[in-house]
N, C-alpha and C positions, 0 to 999 in steps of 0.2 A: 374528355367526358363527362357524359351528362350527369351531373346530380336527379338521384330520386326522387320523387313525390310522390304523394300517396292521391291516390286514385280510387273512383267507385268501379263498380264492375259492369253501370253503363258505359263509363269512362275507355275504361277496359276494352268494352265488346267496338265502340266506336275506333280505339285505334288499333286493332285487329283488322276489324273491317276495312279501315286505311290503306292498314299495308297487306291485306290480301287483293285486295283492288288495285294496289299497284305493283301487283309482281312480287310480291313480298321484298318491296326494298326496304331496309331495315333502316337506313341511314335517312333514306330522304322519310321515312317516321321517326325518325328520331329527331331529325331537325323540325318538324311538323308539329311534333308534341309537346319536346321537350322530355322525354325519358328513354333511359339505359337500353341501349343495344338490348344485351341484356336478357330484360326483364321485357322489350316486345319480342323478342324470340322465346323466352321460356311461355308469356300468352299465347302464341301463333299457336306452338304444340299444342298446349294445354287447349285450347279452340280446336282444334281438329281433331284430339284425341278424346275430348270427352264433350263438346259443344258447349254450350252458353253457358251449361253449371261449371264447365273446367275453369272458369274466371274471376270467381266466386272466392273472397279470404278464406280460407278455412285456419288459420292460426287463432289458437287458439278455443279452438272448436273437439271435443271429445267426440269421439267417434262411439255410435250409437252400438250396444251390444251385437243389434241384429246386422251389421254388417263387418264384425270380428270375425275372422276365422278363429278356429280353435285354440290355432295356438297362441295368436295375440289374447286370447281369454283367459288360459295358462297364465300368460307373461301378466296380466292384471291381477289375476289369482294371488300369485306368489307376490306382488308389491303388496298390495294389501297385509297380506298374513304376513310379511316383512317391519312392515309398517307397526303390524299392534305387537311384534314380538320386542321390537323397538320399546314404545311406550309401556308395556309389560316390563321388560327390564330398566325404565329409567323408574317406575313405581319401587318398583324392590330395591335399585340404589336408593333412592329416597328415601324409603321407609327405615333402611340402615343407616342411613347419616343418622336421621332423626334420633334411630334406637341409641345410637353412637352419641349423640351429643348428649342425650338427658342421663345417656351413663347407665343402666339398664342392664349392661351384661348378662344379656341373651344367649350371646354367641360363645361367650366363654361357660354357659353351662353341660 
């Protein structure tokens, strides 16, 4: 099995073009470019579905709100609210601990 390596979008396009020119001969493409069979197969499928833009590396990219479905927008909003709730709970716990260490005894009154 061939070890993966980093590639640019331009290089991925060249690899896909080579593979398609040779009748989707993935093994020949693996030997020619030193990229894994699975990766080439994936790139070809993405190219056939979305064209050259499908070969862009989307890792680390957040989806713009204009591309999100209503469900995705709600999921993002839920995550945001959960994070805010965790922050508030940490703040309350910290204040309780500070008062406890000071010895105010505010909770005993």
